[in-house]
DONURO-767817 format. One record per atom (N, C-alpha, C): x, y, z; residue number from 1; atom name. Coordinates in Angstrom, 2 decimals. Layout:
BEGIN
atom px=X py=Y pz=Z n=NUM atom=CA
...
END
This chain:
BEGIN
atom px=-12.70 py=-14.71 pz=-3.52 n=1 atom=N
atom px=-11.74 py=-14.89 pz=-4.64 n=1 atom=CA
atom px=-10.38 py=-14.43 pz=-4.13 n=1 atom=C
atom px=-9.38 py=-15.15 pz=-4.52 n=2 atom=N
atom px=-7.97 py=-14.71 pz=-4.20 n=2 atom=CA
atom px=-7.52 py=-13.69 pz=-5.18 n=2 atom=C
atom px=-6.89 py=-12.66 pz=-4.67 n=3 atom=N
atom px=-6.31 py=-11.61 pz=-5.51 n=3 atom=CA
atom px=-5.07 py=-12.15 pz=-6.19 n=3 atom=C
atom px=-4.99 py=-11.99 pz=-7.48 n=4 atom=N
atom px=-3.85 py=-12.54 pz=-8.25 n=4 atom=CA
atom px=-2.73 py=-11.53 pz=-8.48 n=4 atom=C
atom px=-3.07 py=-10.22 pz=-8.35 n=5 atom=N
atom px=-2.11 py=-9.19 pz=-8.74 n=5 atom=CA
atom px=-1.87 py=-8.16 pz=-7.60 n=5 atom=C
atom px=-0.61 py=-7.85 pz=-7.43 n=6 atom=N
atom px=-0.23 py=-6.85 pz=-6.45 n=6 atom=CA
atom px=0.03 py=-5.50 pz=-7.16 n=6 atom=C
atom px=-0.05 py=-4.39 pz=-6.47 n=7 atom=N
atom px=0.30 py=-3.13 pz=-7.09 n=7 atom=CA
atom px=1.70 py=-3.21 pz=-7.73 n=7 atom=C
atom px=1.79 py=-2.69 pz=-8.93 n=8 atom=N
atom px=3.07 py=-2.73 pz=-9.69 n=8 atom=CA
atom px=3.11 py=-3.88 pz=-10.68 n=8 atom=C
atom px=2.18 py=-4.87 pz=-10.57 n=9 atom=N
atom px=2.23 py=-6.01 pz=-11.46 n=9 atom=CA
atom px=1.83 py=-5.55 pz=-12.91 n=9 atom=C
atom px=2.53 py=-6.13 pz=-13.87 n=10 atom=N
atom px=2.23 py=-5.84 pz=-15.28 n=10 atom=CA
atom px=1.21 py=-6.83 pz=-15.71 n=10 atom=C
atom px=0.13 py=-6.35 pz=-16.34 n=11 atom=N
atom px=-0.97 py=-7.19 pz=-16.75 n=11 atom=CA
atom px=-1.34 py=-6.87 pz=-18.23 n=11 atom=C
atom px=-2.07 py=-7.81 pz=-18.77 n=12 atom=N
atom px=-2.62 py=-7.61 pz=-20.15 n=12 atom=CA
atom px=-4.13 py=-7.94 pz=-20.00 n=12 atom=C
atom px=-4.91 py=-7.09 pz=-20.66 n=13 atom=N
atom px=-6.36 py=-7.27 pz=-20.69 n=13 atom=CA
atom px=-6.69 py=-8.33 pz=-21.74 n=13 atom=C
atom px=-7.49 py=-9.31 pz=-21.33 n=14 atom=N
atom px=-7.90 py=-10.37 pz=-22.29 n=14 atom=CA
atom px=-8.53 py=-9.77 pz=-23.49 n=14 atom=C
atom px=-8.34 py=-10.44 pz=-24.62 n=15 atom=N
atom px=-8.89 py=-9.99 pz=-25.93 n=15 atom=CA
atom px=-10.22 py=-10.59 pz=-26.25 n=15 atom=C
atom px=-10.89 py=-11.16 pz=-25.29 n=16 atom=N
atom px=-12.19 py=-11.83 pz=-25.52 n=16 atom=CA
atom px=-13.23 py=-10.89 pz=-26.08 n=16 atom=C
atom px=-14.18 py=-11.46 pz=-26.82 n=17 atom=N
atom px=-15.34 py=-10.69 pz=-27.33 n=17 atom=CA
atom px=-16.59 py=-11.41 pz=-26.93 n=17 atom=C
atom px=-16.92 py=-11.41 pz=-25.66 n=18 atom=N
atom px=-18.03 py=-12.20 pz=-25.17 n=18 atom=CA
atom px=-19.41 py=-11.63 pz=-25.67 n=18 atom=C
atom px=-20.38 py=-12.46 pz=-25.89 n=19 atom=N
atom px=-21.72 py=-11.94 pz=-26.25 n=19 atom=CA
atom px=-22.35 py=-11.33 pz=-25.00 n=19 atom=C
atom px=-23.24 py=-10.42 pz=-25.18 n=20 atom=N
atom px=-23.99 py=-9.86 pz=-24.05 n=20 atom=CA
atom px=-23.26 py=-8.74 pz=-23.33 n=20 atom=C
atom px=-23.66 py=-8.51 pz=-22.11 n=21 atom=N
atom px=-23.16 py=-7.42 pz=-21.30 n=21 atom=CA
atom px=-21.71 py=-7.60 pz=-20.90 n=21 atom=C
atom px=-20.92 py=-6.57 pz=-21.06 n=22 atom=N
atom px=-19.48 py=-6.69 pz=-20.79 n=22 atom=CA
atom px=-19.06 py=-5.33 pz=-20.19 n=22 atom=C
atom px=-18.30 py=-5.36 pz=-19.05 n=23 atom=N
atom px=-17.90 py=-4.13 pz=-18.41 n=23 atom=CA
atom px=-16.51 py=-3.59 pz=-18.83 n=23 atom=C
atom px=-15.84 py=-4.35 pz=-19.65 n=24 atom=N
atom px=-14.46 py=-4.00 pz=-20.07 n=24 atom=CA
atom px=-14.49 py=-3.32 pz=-21.41 n=24 atom=C
atom px=-14.07 py=-2.04 pz=-21.52 n=25 atom=N
atom px=-14.10 py=-1.36 pz=-22.82 n=25 atom=CA
atom px=-13.30 py=-2.07 pz=-23.87 n=25 atom=C
atom px=-13.85 py=-2.07 pz=-25.08 n=26 atom=N
atom px=-13.20 py=-2.75 pz=-26.21 n=26 atom=CA
atom px=-11.81 py=-2.18 pz=-26.48 n=26 atom=C
atom px=-11.63 py=-0.88 pz=-26.32 n=27 atom=N
atom px=-10.35 py=-0.28 pz=-26.62 n=27 atom=CA
atom px=-9.23 py=-0.68 pz=-25.67 n=27 atom=C
atom px=-9.57 py=-1.32 pz=-24.55 n=28 atom=N
atom px=-8.55 py=-1.82 pz=-23.62 n=28 atom=CA
atom px=-8.18 py=-3.27 pz=-23.85 n=28 atom=C
atom px=-8.99 py=-4.01 pz=-24.57 n=29 atom=N
atom px=-8.73 py=-5.46 pz=-24.76 n=29 atom=CA
atom px=-7.47 py=-5.68 pz=-25.54 n=29 atom=C
atom px=-6.61 py=-6.58 pz=-24.97 n=30 atom=N
atom px=-5.35 py=-6.86 pz=-25.58 n=30 atom=CA
atom px=-4.25 py=-5.91 pz=-25.21 n=30 atom=C
atom px=-4.56 py=-4.85 pz=-24.43 n=31 atom=N
atom px=-3.56 py=-3.83 pz=-24.08 n=31 atom=CA
atom px=-2.89 py=-4.17 pz=-22.74 n=31 atom=C
atom px=-1.71 py=-3.64 pz=-22.63 n=32 atom=N
atom px=-0.85 py=-3.88 pz=-21.41 n=32 atom=CA
atom px=-0.93 py=-2.68 pz=-20.44 n=32 atom=C
atom px=-0.97 py=-2.99 pz=-19.17 n=33 atom=N
atom px=-1.00 py=-1.93 pz=-18.14 n=33 atom=CA
atom px=-0.32 py=-2.35 pz=-16.88 n=33 atom=C
atom px=-0.40 py=-1.54 pz=-15.87 n=34 atom=N
atom px=0.22 py=-1.74 pz=-14.59 n=34 atom=CA
atom px=-0.83 py=-1.60 pz=-13.50 n=34 atom=C
atom px=-0.95 py=-2.59 pz=-12.61 n=35 atom=N
atom px=-1.89 py=-2.49 pz=-11.50 n=35 atom=CA
atom px=-1.47 py=-1.37 pz=-10.56 n=35 atom=C
atom px=-2.41 py=-0.47 pz=-10.27 n=36 atom=N
atom px=-2.15 py=0.61 pz=-9.33 n=36 atom=CA
atom px=-2.56 py=0.19 pz=-7.93 n=36 atom=C
atom px=-3.79 py=-0.36 pz=-7.81 n=37 atom=N
atom px=-4.29 py=-0.78 pz=-6.51 n=37 atom=CA
atom px=-5.43 py=-1.76 pz=-6.67 n=37 atom=C
atom px=-5.76 py=-2.43 pz=-5.60 n=38 atom=N
atom px=-6.91 py=-3.29 pz=-5.50 n=38 atom=CA
atom px=-7.98 py=-2.54 pz=-4.74 n=38 atom=C
atom px=-9.16 py=-2.44 pz=-5.37 n=39 atom=N
atom px=-10.31 py=-1.77 pz=-4.71 n=39 atom=CA
atom px=-11.02 py=-2.69 pz=-3.71 n=39 atom=C
atom px=-10.92 py=-4.01 pz=-3.92 n=40 atom=N
atom px=-11.65 py=-4.96 pz=-3.10 n=40 atom=CA
atom px=-12.28 py=-5.99 pz=-4.00 n=40 atom=C
atom px=-13.11 py=-6.85 pz=-3.43 n=41 atom=N
atom px=-13.83 py=-7.89 pz=-4.17 n=41 atom=CA
atom px=-15.30 py=-7.56 pz=-4.18 n=41 atom=C
atom px=-15.95 py=-7.69 pz=-5.33 n=42 atom=N
atom px=-17.33 py=-7.31 pz=-5.52 n=42 atom=CA
atom px=-18.01 py=-8.38 pz=-6.34 n=42 atom=C
atom px=-19.37 py=-8.37 pz=-6.24 n=43 atom=N
atom px=-20.15 py=-9.28 pz=-7.10 n=43 atom=CA
atom px=-19.92 py=-8.90 pz=-8.54 n=43 atom=C
atom px=-19.89 py=-9.89 pz=-9.41 n=44 atom=N
atom px=-19.58 py=-9.72 pz=-10.82 n=44 atom=CA
atom px=-20.73 py=-9.04 pz=-11.57 n=44 atom=C
atom px=-20.49 py=-7.76 pz=-12.06 n=45 atom=N
atom px=-21.55 py=-7.02 pz=-12.68 n=45 atom=CA
atom px=-22.03 py=-7.63 pz=-14.03 n=45 atom=C
atom px=-21.15 py=-8.44 pz=-14.64 n=46 atom=N
atom px=-21.50 py=-9.10 pz=-15.88 n=46 atom=CA
atom px=-22.58 py=-10.16 pz=-15.64 n=46 atom=C
atom px=-22.59 py=-10.75 pz=-14.47 n=47 atom=N
atom px=-23.60 py=-11.74 pz=-14.09 n=47 atom=CA
atom px=-24.83 py=-11.02 pz=-13.49 n=47 atom=C
atom px=-24.58 py=-9.96 pz=-12.74 n=48 atom=N
atom px=-25.70 py=-9.19 pz=-12.14 n=48 atom=CA
atom px=-26.63 py=-8.61 pz=-13.22 n=48 atom=C
atom px=-26.04 py=-8.29 pz=-14.38 n=49 atom=N
atom px=-26.84 py=-7.73 pz=-15.50 n=49 atom=CA
atom px=-27.94 py=-8.70 pz=-15.96 n=49 atom=C
atom px=-27.71 py=-9.98 pz=-15.67 n=50 atom=N
atom px=-28.66 py=-11.00 pz=-16.09 n=50 atom=CA
atom px=-29.42 py=-11.59 pz=-14.89 n=50 atom=C
atom px=-29.47 py=-10.79 pz=-13.82 n=51 atom=N
atom px=-30.24 py=-11.11 pz=-12.60 n=51 atom=CA
atom px=-29.70 py=-12.39 pz=-11.96 n=51 atom=C
atom px=-28.42 py=-12.67 pz=-12.08 n=52 atom=N
atom px=-27.77 py=-13.76 pz=-11.42 n=52 atom=CA
atom px=-27.10 py=-13.21 pz=-10.15 n=52 atom=C
atom px=-26.72 py=-14.08 pz=-9.19 n=53 atom=N
atom px=-26.16 py=-13.60 pz=-7.94 n=53 atom=CA
atom px=-24.83 py=-12.88 pz=-8.06 n=53 atom=C
atom px=-24.07 py=-13.01 pz=-9.15 n=54 atom=N
atom px=-22.85 py=-12.35 pz=-9.31 n=54 atom=CA
atom px=-21.69 py=-12.95 pz=-8.50 n=54 atom=C
atom px=-21.84 py=-14.25 pz=-8.23 n=55 atom=N
atom px=-20.83 py=-14.93 pz=-7.43 n=55 atom=CA
atom px=-20.07 py=-15.95 pz=-8.34 n=55 atom=C
atom px=-18.83 py=-16.26 pz=-8.07 n=56 atom=N
atom px=-18.04 py=-15.75 pz=-6.95 n=56 atom=CA
atom px=-17.69 py=-14.26 pz=-7.15 n=56 atom=C
atom px=-17.41 py=-13.60 pz=-6.03 n=57 atom=N
atom px=-16.99 py=-12.21 pz=-6.09 n=57 atom=CA
atom px=-15.68 py=-12.10 pz=-6.87 n=57 atom=C
atom px=-15.51 py=-10.98 pz=-7.51 n=58 atom=N
atom px=-14.36 py=-10.73 pz=-8.33 n=58 atom=CA
atom px=-13.52 py=-9.59 pz=-7.80 n=58 atom=C
atom px=-12.22 py=-9.73 pz=-7.78 n=59 atom=N
atom px=-11.33 py=-8.65 pz=-7.40 n=59 atom=CA
atom px=-11.39 py=-7.55 pz=-8.44 n=59 atom=C
atom px=-11.46 py=-6.31 pz=-7.99 n=60 atom=N
atom px=-11.51 py=-5.16 pz=-8.88 n=60 atom=CA
atom px=-10.25 py=-4.32 pz=-8.68 n=60 atom=C
atom px=-9.53 py=-4.12 pz=-9.80 n=61 atom=N
atom px=-8.25 py=-3.42 pz=-9.76 n=61 atom=CA
atom px=-8.32 py=-2.12 pz=-10.53 n=61 atom=C
atom px=-7.53 py=-1.12 pz=-10.10 n=62 atom=N
atom px=-7.29 py=0.06 pz=-10.90 n=62 atom=CA
atom px=-6.04 py=-0.26 pz=-11.70 n=62 atom=C
atom px=-6.08 py=-0.13 pz=-13.02 n=63 atom=N
atom px=-4.94 py=-0.47 pz=-13.91 n=63 atom=CA
atom px=-4.62 py=0.83 pz=-14.68 n=63 atom=C
atom px=-3.34 py=1.15 pz=-14.73 n=64 atom=N
atom px=-2.85 py=2.34 pz=-15.39 n=64 atom=CA
atom px=-2.32 py=1.90 pz=-16.80 n=64 atom=C
atom px=-2.72 py=2.65 pz=-17.81 n=65 atom=N
atom px=-2.29 py=2.38 pz=-19.20 n=65 atom=CA
atom px=-1.62 py=3.63 pz=-19.73 n=65 atom=C
atom px=-0.43 py=3.43 pz=-20.30 n=66 atom=N
atom px=0.20 py=4.54 pz=-21.01 n=66 atom=CA
atom px=-0.60 py=4.85 pz=-22.23 n=66 atom=C
atom px=-0.77 py=6.16 pz=-22.46 n=67 atom=N
atom px=-1.55 py=6.66 pz=-23.61 n=67 atom=CA
atom px=-1.07 py=6.05 pz=-24.90 n=67 atom=C
atom px=0.21 py=5.94 pz=-25.09 n=68 atom=N
atom px=0.75 py=5.40 pz=-26.36 n=68 atom=CA
atom px=0.46 py=3.93 pz=-26.52 n=68 atom=C
atom px=0.24 py=3.21 pz=-25.45 n=69 atom=N
atom px=-0.17 py=1.81 pz=-25.54 n=69 atom=CA
atom px=-1.54 py=1.71 pz=-26.17 n=69 atom=C
atom px=-2.39 py=2.64 pz=-25.82 n=70 atom=N
atom px=-3.76 py=2.62 pz=-26.31 n=70 atom=CA
atom px=-3.92 py=3.26 pz=-27.70 n=70 atom=C
atom px=-3.21 py=4.36 pz=-27.91 n=71 atom=N
atom px=-3.31 py=5.09 pz=-29.15 n=71 atom=CA
atom px=-1.91 py=5.44 pz=-29.65 n=71 atom=C
atom px=-1.18 py=4.50 pz=-30.24 n=72 atom=N
atom px=0.21 py=4.74 pz=-30.64 n=72 atom=CA
atom px=0.37 py=5.80 pz=-31.69 n=72 atom=C
atom px=-0.67 py=6.09 pz=-32.44 n=73 atom=N
atom px=-0.58 py=7.13 pz=-33.51 n=73 atom=CA
atom px=-0.54 py=8.53 pz=-32.91 n=73 atom=C
atom px=-0.83 py=8.69 pz=-31.63 n=74 atom=N
atom px=-0.86 py=10.02 pz=-30.95 n=74 atom=CA
atom px=0.45 py=10.27 pz=-30.26 n=74 atom=C
atom px=1.52 py=10.37 pz=-30.96 n=75 atom=N
atom px=2.85 py=10.56 pz=-30.39 n=75 atom=CA
atom px=2.95 py=11.82 pz=-29.57 n=75 atom=C
atom px=2.13 py=12.81 pz=-29.81 n=76 atom=N
atom px=2.25 py=14.07 pz=-29.10 n=76 atom=CA
atom px=1.74 py=13.96 pz=-27.65 n=76 atom=C
atom px=1.23 py=12.77 pz=-27.28 n=77 atom=N
atom px=0.68 py=12.62 pz=-25.89 n=77 atom=CA
atom px=1.81 py=12.51 pz=-24.89 n=77 atom=C
atom px=3.04 py=12.27 pz=-25.32 n=78 atom=N
atom px=4.16 py=12.19 pz=-24.35 n=78 atom=CA
atom px=3.98 py=11.08 pz=-23.34 n=78 atom=C
atom px=4.07 py=11.44 pz=-22.05 n=79 atom=N
atom px=3.94 py=10.47 pz=-20.99 n=79 atom=CA
atom px=2.58 py=10.37 pz=-20.40 n=79 atom=C
atom px=1.55 py=10.86 pz=-21.11 n=80 atom=N
atom px=0.19 py=10.83 pz=-20.56 n=80 atom=CA
atom px=-0.24 py=9.38 pz=-20.33 n=80 atom=C
atom px=-1.15 py=9.19 pz=-19.39 n=81 atom=N
atom px=-1.67 py=7.88 pz=-19.03 n=81 atom=CA
atom px=-3.13 py=8.02 pz=-18.62 n=81 atom=C
atom px=-3.81 py=6.88 pz=-18.57 n=82 atom=N
atom px=-5.17 py=6.82 pz=-18.05 n=82 atom=CA
atom px=-5.30 py=5.60 pz=-17.21 n=82 atom=C
atom px=-6.30 py=5.64 pz=-16.27 n=83 atom=N
atom px=-6.55 py=4.49 pz=-15.43 n=83 atom=CA
atom px=-7.97 py=4.01 pz=-15.69 n=83 atom=C
atom px=-8.12 py=2.70 pz=-15.53 n=84 atom=N
atom px=-9.46 py=2.04 pz=-15.65 n=84 atom=CA
atom px=-9.59 py=1.00 pz=-14.55 n=84 atom=C
atom px=-10.82 py=0.87 pz=-14.08 n=85 atom=N
atom px=-11.13 py=-0.16 pz=-13.06 n=85 atom=CA
atom px=-11.56 py=-1.42 pz=-13.83 n=85 atom=C
atom px=-10.83 py=-2.53 pz=-13.57 n=86 atom=N
atom px=-11.10 py=-3.75 pz=-14.32 n=86 atom=CA
atom px=-11.16 py=-4.97 pz=-13.37 n=86 atom=C
atom px=-12.07 py=-5.85 pz=-13.65 n=87 atom=N
atom px=-12.23 py=-7.06 pz=-12.83 n=87 atom=CA
atom px=-11.18 py=-8.08 pz=-13.18 n=87 atom=C
atom px=-10.80 py=-8.87 pz=-12.16 n=88 atom=N
atom px=-9.71 py=-9.82 pz=-12.27 n=88 atom=CA
atom px=-9.86 py=-10.79 pz=-13.42 n=88 atom=C
atom px=-11.05 py=-11.28 pz=-13.66 n=89 atom=N
atom px=-11.25 py=-12.28 pz=-14.74 n=89 atom=CA
atom px=-10.97 py=-11.73 pz=-16.11 n=89 atom=C
atom px=-10.73 py=-10.42 pz=-16.26 n=90 atom=N
atom px=-10.35 py=-9.82 pz=-17.53 n=90 atom=CA
atom px=-8.87 py=-9.64 pz=-17.63 n=90 atom=C
atom px=-8.13 py=-9.92 pz=-16.57 n=91 atom=N
atom px=-6.66 py=-9.69 pz=-16.58 n=91 atom=CA
atom px=-5.86 py=-10.94 pz=-16.59 n=91 atom=C
atom px=-4.72 py=-10.89 pz=-17.22 n=92 atom=N
atom px=-3.75 py=-11.99 pz=-17.22 n=92 atom=CA
atom px=-2.40 py=-11.41 pz=-17.02 n=92 atom=C
atom px=-1.44 py=-12.18 pz=-16.47 n=93 atom=N
atom px=-0.05 py=-11.66 pz=-16.30 n=93 atom=CA
atom px=0.52 py=-11.33 pz=-17.68 n=93 atom=C
atom px=1.26 py=-10.24 pz=-17.70 n=94 atom=N
atom px=1.96 py=-9.85 pz=-18.94 n=94 atom=CA
atom px=3.39 py=-10.42 pz=-18.85 n=94 atom=C
atom px=3.58 py=-11.43 pz=-19.64 n=95 atom=N
atom px=4.89 py=-12.12 pz=-19.61 n=95 atom=CA
atom px=5.98 py=-11.35 pz=-20.29 n=95 atom=C
END
C-alpha cells in the first residue's frame, strides 16, 4: 500500500460506524489531528479479526490530537495532546 500522508500532514478521522470489529476509537471519529510518523505497513486487523488474510497491508500512522479537539468542554487542559495509532483507511486529508 502506498503511504498517503507524511509527518506534519493534517488529517481527519473518518466518521464511519462500521458493523463488527473496529480498531478506531469512537471518540476519535470525525476529529482532526496531525500525523507524527509512519510506523510501517501491516496486515489489516479489522480483517484479521474475521480470520481473513488482512490484505492489502495498511499503513499505520501515529496521529496527534489536541485535547481540546477531542473534549472542547475541558478548557483547563491548555495545550495538552494525545497520540493514537490509526490505519490509513480511517484517515482522510483535512481540507
